[in-house]
KEKOL-758841 format. One record per residue (C-alpha): residue number from 1; x, y, z. Coordinates in Angstrom, 3 decimals, padded with zeros to 6 digits. Example, Ala and Ser with C-alpha at 12.3 -4.5 7.8 and 13.67 -1.06 7.14 Angstrom:
// KEKOL-758841
+-----+----------+----------+----------+
| seq |       c1 |       c2 |       c3 |
+-----+----------+----------+----------+
|   1 |  012.300 | -004.500 |  007.800 |
|   2 |  013.670 | -001.060 |  007.140 |
+-----+----------+----------+----------+
***
This chain:
// KEKOL-758841
+-----+----------+----------+----------+
| seq |       c1 |       c2 |       c3 |
+-----+----------+----------+----------+
|   1 |  075.533 |  088.487 |  043.391 |
|   2 |  078.165 |  086.511 |  041.315 |
|   3 |  079.711 |  082.893 |  043.407 |
|   4 |  082.758 |  084.989 |  043.548 |
|   5 |  080.667 |  088.324 |  045.194 |
|   6 |  078.942 |  085.986 |  047.463 |
|   7 |  082.318 |  084.546 |  048.663 |
|   8 |  083.970 |  087.220 |  049.465 |
|   9 |  080.798 |  089.175 |  050.566 |
|  10 |  080.651 |  086.147 |  053.358 |
|  11 |  083.826 |  086.142 |  054.306 |
|  12 |  083.900 |  089.554 |  055.850 |
|  13 |  080.777 |  089.870 |  056.659 |
|  14 |  081.278 |  086.958 |  059.298 |
|  15 |  084.822 |  088.018 |  059.955 |
|  16 |  082.829 |  091.416 |  060.931 |
|  17 |  080.860 |  090.047 |  062.814 |
|  18 |  083.059 |  088.225 |  064.754 |
|  19 |  085.521 |  090.133 |  065.467 |
|  20 |  082.958 |  093.268 |  066.088 |
|  21 |  081.547 |  090.713 |  068.729 |
|  22 |  084.653 |  090.058 |  070.278 |
|  23 |  086.063 |  093.481 |  070.740 |
|  24 |  082.809 |  094.992 |  071.870 |
|  25 |  082.420 |  092.371 |  074.736 |
|  26 |  085.667 |  093.205 |  075.702 |
|  27 |  085.329 |  096.977 |  075.758 |
|  28 |  082.572 |  096.445 |  077.632 |
|  29 |  083.547 |  094.425 |  080.134 |
|  30 |  086.065 |  097.321 |  081.113 |
|  31 |  083.467 |  099.672 |  081.044 |
|  32 |  081.450 |  097.599 |  083.552 |
|  33 |  083.907 |  096.462 |  085.480 |
|  34 |  083.970 |  099.757 |  087.731 |
|  35 |  080.159 |  100.040 |  088.048 |
|  36 |  079.899 |  095.874 |  089.261 |
|  37 |  080.004 |  096.497 |  092.894 |
|  38 |  077.140 |  099.112 |  092.774 |
|  39 |  074.811 |  097.013 |  090.409 |
|  40 |  075.800 |  093.841 |  092.203 |
|  41 |  074.502 |  094.887 |  095.738 |
|  42 |  071.290 |  096.251 |  094.542 |
|  43 |  068.177 |  094.380 |  095.083 |
|  44 |  067.953 |  093.137 |  091.316 |
|  45 |  071.339 |  092.140 |  090.592 |
|  46 |  071.466 |  089.584 |  087.965 |
|  47 |  069.143 |  091.533 |  086.222 |
|  48 |  070.208 |  094.843 |  086.809 |
|  49 |  073.910 |  093.893 |  085.637 |
|  50 |  073.361 |  092.363 |  082.053 |
|  51 |  070.699 |  095.102 |  081.479 |
|  52 |  073.614 |  097.400 |  082.123 |
|  53 |  075.853 |  095.336 |  080.221 |
|  54 |  073.431 |  095.306 |  076.866 |
|  55 |  072.552 |  098.805 |  077.012 |
|  56 |  076.065 |  099.520 |  076.681 |
|  57 |  076.413 |  097.811 |  073.422 |
|  58 |  074.893 |  100.116 |  071.072 |
|  59 |  077.744 |  102.517 |  071.956 |
|  60 |  080.301 |  100.373 |  071.957 |
|  61 |  079.518 |  098.958 |  068.336 |
|  62 |  079.240 |  102.207 |  067.026 |
|  63 |  083.030 |  102.909 |  068.286 |
|  64 |  084.432 |  099.288 |  066.795 |
|  65 |  082.056 |  098.624 |  063.536 |
|  66 |  084.880 |  100.605 |  061.681 |
|  67 |  087.874 |  098.398 |  062.608 |
|  68 |  086.179 |  095.502 |  062.849 |
|  69 |  085.461 |  096.168 |  059.121 |
|  70 |  088.613 |  097.451 |  058.725 |
|  71 |  090.339 |  094.109 |  059.829 |
|  72 |  088.453 |  091.641 |  058.307 |
|  73 |  088.849 |  093.390 |  054.945 |
|  74 |  092.721 |  093.862 |  055.021 |
|  75 |  092.509 |  090.300 |  056.573 |
|  76 |  090.168 |  088.323 |  053.966 |
|  77 |  092.485 |  090.178 |  051.172 |
|  78 |  095.557 |  088.974 |  052.178 |
|  79 |  094.689 |  085.746 |  052.727 |
|  80 |  093.129 |  085.859 |  048.882 |
|  81 |  096.251 |  087.213 |  047.533 |
|  82 |  098.518 |  084.917 |  049.925 |
|  83 |  096.375 |  081.913 |  048.423 |
|  84 |  096.208 |  083.367 |  045.043 |
|  85 |  092.623 |  083.527 |  044.705 |
|  86 |  092.752 |  087.242 |  043.486 |
|  87 |  095.632 |  086.339 |  041.124 |
|  88 |  093.379 |  083.808 |  039.503 |
|  89 |  090.258 |  086.021 |  039.981 |
|  90 |  092.196 |  088.729 |  037.815 |
|  91 |  093.725 |  086.018 |  035.022 |
|  92 |  090.202 |  084.777 |  034.519 |
|  93 |  089.056 |  088.245 |  033.349 |
|  94 |  087.160 |  089.383 |  036.289 |
|  95 |  087.709 |  093.014 |  036.981 |
|  96 |  089.430 |  093.956 |  040.400 |
|  97 |  086.611 |  096.264 |  040.561 |
|  98 |  084.280 |  093.464 |  040.680 |
|  99 |  085.805 |  091.508 |  043.277 |
| 100 |  085.973 |  093.917 |  045.739 |
| 101 |  082.532 |  095.381 |  044.920 |
| 102 |  081.119 |  093.384 |  048.095 |
| 103 |  083.610 |  094.919 |  050.737 |
| 104 |  082.431 |  098.052 |  049.333 |
| 105 |  078.439 |  097.188 |  049.580 |
| 106 |  079.120 |  095.841 |  053.250 |
| 107 |  080.850 |  099.184 |  054.186 |
| 108 |  077.839 |  101.039 |  053.085 |
| 109 |  075.089 |  098.876 |  054.453 |
| 110 |  077.368 |  099.392 |  057.884 |
| 111 |  077.240 |  102.773 |  057.234 |
| 112 |  073.896 |  103.104 |  057.135 |
| 113 |  072.949 |  101.126 |  059.943 |
| 114 |  075.177 |  103.092 |  062.183 |
| 115 |  073.800 |  106.437 |  061.178 |
| 116 |  070.515 |  104.623 |  061.963 |
| 117 |  071.838 |  103.649 |  065.404 |
| 118 |  073.111 |  107.030 |  066.389 |
| 119 |  069.904 |  109.228 |  065.706 |
| 120 |  067.636 |  106.226 |  067.789 |
| 121 |  069.175 |  103.561 |  069.268 |
| 122 |  072.338 |  104.747 |  070.708 |
| 123 |  070.335 |  107.968 |  072.331 |
| 124 |  067.839 |  105.621 |  073.644 |
| 125 |  070.464 |  103.028 |  075.454 |
| 126 |  072.645 |  105.875 |  076.833 |
| 127 |  069.452 |  106.997 |  078.696 |
| 128 |  068.244 |  103.579 |  079.836 |
| 129 |  071.856 |  103.013 |  081.245 |
| 130 |  071.720 |  106.234 |  083.259 |
| 131 |  068.441 |  105.122 |  084.914 |
| 132 |  069.174 |  101.792 |  085.130 |
| 133 |  071.969 |  103.119 |  087.325 |
| 134 |  070.300 |  105.910 |  089.102 |
| 135 |  068.071 |  103.154 |  089.972 |
| 136 |  070.252 |  100.299 |  091.371 |
| 137 |  072.153 |  102.815 |  093.308 |
| 138 |  068.870 |  104.639 |  094.879 |
| 139 |  067.801 |  101.222 |  095.698 |
| 140 |  071.314 |  100.691 |  097.416 |
| 141 |  070.814 |  104.070 |  099.465 |
| 142 |  067.216 |  103.038 |  100.026 |
| 143 |  068.512 |  099.565 |  101.804 |
| 144 |  071.735 |  101.525 |  103.465 |
| 145 |  069.551 |  103.610 |  105.132 |
| 146 |  067.091 |  101.166 |  106.658 |
| 147 |  070.521 |  098.797 |  107.613 |
| 148 |  071.250 |  100.705 |  110.093 |
| 149 |  074.954 |  100.196 |  109.533 |
| 150 |  077.806 |  103.022 |  108.237 |
| 151 |  077.512 |  102.115 |  104.747 |
| 152 |  079.370 |  103.138 |  101.936 |
| 153 |  077.453 |  104.219 |  098.776 |
| 154 |  079.985 |  104.608 |  096.566 |
| 155 |  083.842 |  106.324 |  096.708 |
| 156 |  084.127 |  108.820 |  099.192 |
| 157 |  080.383 |  108.989 |  100.226 |
| 158 |  078.912 |  106.835 |  103.630 |
| 159 |  075.337 |  107.219 |  104.863 |
| 160 |  074.212 |  105.688 |  108.455 |
| 161 |  070.292 |  105.674 |  110.362 |
| 162 |  070.964 |  104.941 |  114.283 |
| 163 |  067.332 |  103.958 |  115.244 |
| 164 |  063.690 |  103.589 |  114.028 |
| 165 |  061.183 |  106.048 |  115.162 |
| 166 |  056.887 |  105.514 |  114.538 |
| 167 |  054.998 |  106.482 |  111.703 |
| 168 |  058.655 |  105.011 |  109.297 |
| 169 |  061.027 |  107.778 |  110.098 |
| 170 |  064.523 |  107.297 |  111.028 |
| 171 |  066.641 |  108.943 |  114.353 |
| 172 |  069.772 |  110.510 |  114.175 |
| 173 |  070.686 |  110.551 |  110.408 |
| 174 |  074.228 |  111.165 |  109.039 |
| 175 |  075.463 |  111.555 |  105.974 |
| 176 |  079.109 |  112.036 |  104.524 |
| 177 |  079.626 |  113.729 |  101.070 |
| 178 |  083.303 |  113.757 |  100.100 |
| 179 |  083.395 |  113.330 |  096.481 |
| 180 |  084.106 |  116.827 |  095.657 |
| 181 |  087.241 |  117.571 |  097.247 |
| 182 |  086.024 |  121.384 |  096.840 |
| 183 |  083.207 |  121.383 |  098.454 |
| 184 |  082.651 |  118.450 |  101.638 |
| 185 |  079.291 |  117.569 |  103.086 |
| 186 |  078.163 |  116.503 |  106.148 |
| 187 |  074.519 |  116.000 |  107.156 |
| 188 |  072.989 |  115.460 |  110.351 |
| 189 |  069.679 |  115.558 |  111.189 |
| 190 |  067.628 |  114.361 |  114.108 |
| 191 |  065.299 |  112.627 |  111.788 |
| 192 |  064.480 |  111.400 |  108.223 |
| 193 |  062.375 |  109.887 |  106.020 |
| 194 |  062.363 |  108.161 |  102.826 |
| 195 |  059.859 |  109.229 |  100.349 |
| 196 |  057.874 |  108.491 |  096.689 |
| 197 |  057.154 |  111.427 |  095.034 |
| 198 |  056.708 |  110.960 |  091.306 |
| 199 |  058.788 |  108.285 |  090.483 |
| 200 |  061.443 |  109.943 |  092.593 |
| 201 |  063.078 |  108.761 |  096.073 |
| 202 |  063.603 |  111.514 |  098.600 |
| 203 |  065.107 |  111.756 |  101.626 |
| 204 |  063.560 |  114.174 |  103.941 |
| 205 |  065.244 |  115.074 |  106.458 |
| 206 |  064.159 |  116.979 |  109.552 |
| 207 |  065.615 |  119.350 |  112.332 |
| 208 |  069.699 |  119.262 |  111.741 |
| 209 |  072.719 |  120.514 |  110.434 |
| 210 |  074.558 |  121.029 |  107.173 |
| 211 |  078.591 |  120.854 |  108.143 |
| 212 |  080.080 |  122.620 |  104.602 |
| 213 |  084.059 |  123.095 |  103.866 |
| 214 |  085.233 |  124.167 |  100.470 |
| 215 |  088.937 |  122.412 |  100.203 |
| 216 |  091.348 |  121.239 |  102.912 |
| 217 |  092.097 |  123.615 |  105.708 |
| 218 |  089.368 |  125.836 |  104.752 |
| 219 |  086.944 |  126.485 |  108.093 |
| 220 |  083.529 |  124.825 |  108.359 |
| 221 |  080.680 |  127.044 |  107.545 |
| 222 |  077.404 |  125.461 |  109.513 |
| 223 |  073.598 |  125.836 |  108.471 |
| 224 |  070.987 |  124.768 |  110.397 |
| 225 |  067.848 |  123.834 |  108.866 |
| 226 |  064.305 |  122.916 |  110.144 |
| 227 |  063.814 |  120.441 |  106.976 |
| 228 |  064.886 |  119.712 |  103.596 |
| 229 |  064.984 |  117.199 |  101.335 |
| 230 |  067.929 |  115.340 |  099.575 |
| 231 |  066.906 |  113.473 |  096.046 |
| 232 |  068.957 |  110.205 |  096.146 |
| 233 |  069.790 |  109.891 |  092.637 |
| 234 |  071.712 |  113.022 |  092.713 |
| 235 |  073.935 |  110.658 |  094.787 |
| 236 |  074.406 |  108.139 |  092.294 |
| 237 |  077.298 |  108.206 |  090.263 |
| 238 |  074.622 |  108.520 |  086.712 |
| 239 |  072.279 |  110.900 |  088.570 |
| 240 |  075.232 |  114.102 |  089.631 |
| 241 |  074.600 |  115.900 |  086.257 |
| 242 |  071.118 |  115.187 |  086.160 |
| 243 |  069.092 |  114.144 |  083.125 |
| 244 |  068.707 |  115.502 |  080.267 |
| 245 |  072.585 |  115.156 |  078.938 |
| 246 |  073.452 |  115.539 |  075.363 |
| 247 |  074.216 |  111.826 |  074.889 |
| 248 |  070.411 |  111.177 |  076.188 |
| 249 |  068.789 |  113.628 |  073.560 |
| 250 |  067.293 |  112.201 |  070.383 |
| 251 |  068.242 |  114.762 |  067.385 |
| 252 |  065.104 |  116.816 |  067.206 |
| 253 |  065.819 |  117.098 |  071.328 |
| 254 |  069.089 |  118.042 |  070.210 |
| 255 |  067.991 |  120.658 |  067.892 |
| 256 |  065.843 |  122.066 |  069.936 |
| 257 |  067.736 |  122.542 |  072.786 |
| 258 |  070.274 |  124.940 |  070.941 |
| 259 |  067.610 |  126.858 |  070.014 |
| 260 |  066.825 |  127.574 |  073.522 |
| 261 |  067.149 |  131.085 |  074.362 |
| 262 |  068.402 |  130.757 |  078.058 |
| 263 |  071.466 |  128.165 |  076.796 |
| 264 |  074.360 |  127.418 |  079.378 |
| 265 |  077.768 |  128.510 |  077.356 |
| 266 |  079.168 |  124.869 |  078.277 |
| 267 |  075.659 |  122.865 |  077.742 |
| 268 |  075.527 |  124.122 |  074.401 |
| 269 |  078.850 |  123.742 |  072.923 |
| 270 |  078.705 |  119.753 |  074.492 |
| 271 |  075.171 |  120.290 |  072.354 |
| 272 |  076.914 |  121.107 |  069.354 |
| 273 |  079.918 |  118.380 |  069.994 |
| 274 |  077.181 |  115.893 |  069.951 |
| 275 |  075.269 |  116.465 |  067.018 |
| 276 |  078.184 |  117.050 |  065.109 |
| 277 |  079.168 |  113.485 |  066.417 |
| 278 |  076.026 |  111.695 |  065.171 |
| 279 |  076.527 |  113.555 |  061.791 |
| 280 |  079.880 |  112.330 |  060.917 |
| 281 |  080.940 |  108.880 |  063.548 |
| 282 |  078.557 |  106.992 |  060.348 |
| 283 |  081.156 |  107.959 |  057.439 |
| 284 |  083.757 |  105.678 |  058.863 |
| 285 |  082.920 |  102.427 |  057.824 |
| 286 |  082.452 |  103.544 |  054.821 |
| 287 |  085.772 |  105.078 |  054.694 |
| 288 |  087.457 |  102.089 |  056.309 |
| 289 |  085.901 |  099.656 |  053.412 |
| 290 |  087.552 |  102.240 |  051.034 |
| 291 |  090.595 |  102.109 |  052.536 |
| 292 |  091.378 |  098.559 |  052.597 |
| 293 |  090.122 |  097.878 |  049.804 |
| 294 |  092.450 |  100.835 |  048.129 |
| 295 |  095.622 |  099.238 |  049.799 |
| 296 |  094.969 |  095.550 |  050.160 |
| 297 |  092.213 |  094.901 |  047.044 |
| 298 |  094.458 |  094.199 |  043.814 |
| 299 |  096.411 |  091.088 |  043.061 |
| 300 |  100.450 |  091.020 |  044.074 |
| 301 |  102.877 |  089.111 |  043.096 |
| 302 |  105.233 |  089.529 |  045.503 |
| 303 |  104.716 |  088.134 |  049.229 |
| 304 |  106.583 |  090.917 |  050.543 |
| 305 |  104.497 |  093.724 |  049.276 |
| 306 |  101.290 |  092.558 |  051.373 |
| 307 |  102.822 |  093.632 |  054.899 |
| 308 |  103.141 |  097.235 |  053.836 |
| 309 |  099.915 |  097.486 |  052.543 |
| 310 |  098.253 |  096.161 |  055.388 |
| 311 |  100.402 |  098.269 |  057.801 |
| 312 |  099.650 |  101.265 |  055.678 |
| 313 |  095.998 |  101.132 |  055.302 |
| 314 |  096.058 |  100.361 |  059.168 |
| 315 |  097.854 |  103.519 |  059.517 |
| 316 |  096.070 |  105.643 |  057.316 |
| 317 |  092.668 |  104.554 |  058.774 |
| 318 |  093.922 |  105.245 |  062.349 |
| 319 |  095.624 |  108.263 |  061.542 |
| 320 |  092.058 |  109.466 |  060.036 |
| 321 |  089.887 |  108.191 |  063.099 |
| 322 |  091.826 |  109.749 |  065.728 |
| 323 |  092.211 |  113.332 |  063.870 |
| 324 |  088.543 |  112.723 |  063.821 |
| 325 |  087.954 |  112.052 |  067.106 |
| 326 |  089.838 |  115.273 |  068.082 |
| 327 |  087.993 |  117.353 |  065.630 |
| 328 |  084.643 |  116.621 |  066.891 |
| 329 |  086.024 |  117.110 |  070.433 |
| 330 |  086.192 |  120.454 |  069.715 |
| 331 |  083.402 |  120.511 |  067.352 |
| 332 |  081.018 |  122.057 |  069.756 |
| 333 |  083.871 |  125.058 |  070.515 |
| 334 |  084.774 |  126.208 |  067.136 |
| 335 |  083.458 |  126.084 |  063.379 |
| 336 |  086.895 |  125.510 |  062.638 |
| 337 |  086.875 |  122.040 |  064.268 |
| 338 |  083.589 |  121.591 |  063.373 |
| 339 |  084.254 |  122.207 |  059.503 |
| 340 |  087.364 |  119.636 |  059.973 |
| 341 |  085.238 |  117.115 |  061.334 |
| 342 |  082.940 |  116.707 |  058.224 |
| 343 |  085.521 |  117.697 |  055.873 |
| 344 |  088.680 |  114.593 |  057.043 |
| 345 |  085.840 |  111.537 |  056.285 |
| 346 |  084.342 |  113.278 |  053.291 |
| 347 |  087.469 |  114.050 |  051.631 |
| 348 |  089.036 |  110.820 |  052.201 |
| 349 |  085.928 |  109.419 |  050.778 |
| 350 |  086.446 |  111.280 |  047.681 |
| 351 |  090.195 |  110.527 |  047.488 |
| 352 |  089.905 |  106.949 |  047.669 |
| 353 |  086.770 |  106.547 |  045.584 |
| 354 |  088.956 |  108.831 |  042.904 |
| 355 |  092.003 |  106.900 |  043.472 |
| 356 |  089.979 |  103.200 |  042.824 |
| 357 |  088.479 |  104.794 |  040.202 |
| 358 |  091.758 |  106.063 |  037.900 |
| 359 |  093.769 |  103.345 |  039.297 |
| 360 |  095.927 |  105.734 |  040.927 |
| 361 |  098.272 |  104.708 |  044.069 |
| 362 |  099.205 |  106.660 |  047.014 |
| 363 |  102.522 |  107.810 |  047.218 |
| 364 |  104.132 |  107.859 |  050.768 |
| 365 |  107.613 |  109.399 |  051.334 |
| 366 |  110.208 |  106.756 |  051.485 |
| 367 |  111.013 |  106.955 |  055.125 |
| 368 |  107.265 |  106.630 |  055.981 |
| 369 |  107.146 |  103.453 |  053.561 |
| 370 |  110.816 |  101.951 |  055.144 |
| 371 |  109.279 |  102.335 |  058.587 |
| 372 |  105.511 |  100.957 |  057.576 |
| 373 |  107.240 |  097.835 |  056.054 |
| 374 |  109.424 |  097.151 |  059.169 |
| 375 |  105.849 |  097.456 |  061.018 |
| 376 |  104.325 |  094.625 |  058.744 |
| 377 |  107.259 |  092.743 |  058.906 |
| 378 |  107.094 |  092.883 |  062.823 |
| 379 |  103.190 |  091.846 |  062.407 |
| 380 |  104.142 |  089.498 |  060.265 |
| 381 |  106.250 |  088.034 |  062.829 |
| 382 |  104.203 |  088.496 |  065.696 |
| 383 |  101.840 |  086.278 |  063.760 |
| 384 |  103.915 |  083.221 |  063.179 |
| 385 |  105.310 |  083.186 |  066.299 |
| 386 |  101.808 |  083.035 |  068.017 |
| 387 |  100.839 |  080.339 |  065.490 |
| 388 |  104.004 |  078.396 |  066.315 |
| 389 |  103.251 |  078.598 |  069.928 |
| 390 |  100.050 |  077.290 |  069.419 |
| 391 |  100.369 |  074.397 |  067.098 |
| 392 |  102.550 |  072.204 |  070.106 |
| 393 |  099.291 |  072.615 |  071.849 |
| 394 |  096.852 |  071.985 |  069.292 |
| 395 |  098.299 |  068.988 |  068.635 |
| 396 |  098.635 |  067.745 |  072.304 |
| 397 |  095.002 |  068.670 |  072.582 |
| 398 |  094.162 |  066.268 |  069.366 |
| 399 |  096.624 |  063.513 |  070.245 |
| 400 |  095.077 |  063.508 |  073.943 |
| 401 |  091.228 |  063.044 |  072.669 |
+-----+----------+----------+----------+
***
């Protein structure tokens, strides 16, 4: 790799890493915040919180990587154009494709890393994430049982134990489960006891009643039982649907589950959609790299063209990614959408490769170009305003030191 190639590769690589880290952290925080109360009230609060955050990284990184790469490549190429570096390189006899080849190499490496993560790291992290939430909430429920207080386990769910009995049993157990408005449950029991069975924490209830109501205003049905056992994992957010979620299965497990004779129709749709997602999501880093190179990879002497080219690249990339999300979401239901989930990124990759190879340009309708020019100008104006606002503060900080 030549000096110029290493220069371009290094700039795009580190900008991608920084953008990916910041964006992944922001998205991860938004995902962890709804769970922070449950996780921090468990026995190992700090450990559970850190583990939950780290286990979200693979999924968030897979989602964000194409956009981080696109932003890094567009910004690097735009800066090189503004500084006339691309003009100098081309004037020195360097072919435009040689300049952008490091970006395509980085895009290919990002796609291969995403492919590996989709089929190995992400399913493992998703299963560990669920297990961590189940363990945290199971521990929380166990502590609530032993506290003898009316405790809120999660939204619309409470538990109370009134007294201790000999042999580790509890007396007068009350559980209110109103998470599902169409199936409100109230458990009463004279006695209860926590049991550990094959790694599962169970709550055994003896001599009680189950009050069940199917919706507001519906009559209450009462079932008397001598004994029943509740799995505390089923009371958790993550354990409500049980194990074996499509996102948690490794790819061989997905294929094996699809071949089951007694496969539920809805589960089959989810399994197929997940399999199509894993087989298509890895194409987008390469596609976004091609888009960045096509729209911003050649030297431009007119500065007013640059914002329009960047806006055009971002517009096309977002349009394709949204289309990919929609196609994958319906891929488990419709074979046509399943085919579209593959044809969209693969067709776009072939299109932009051919355009780069032949040196042709992509023609947009006039009204689209005008809208993109305005959008690009708006982005440039916002960037200038931000720089002006930050400059006085930077000066004050420098003078204060």
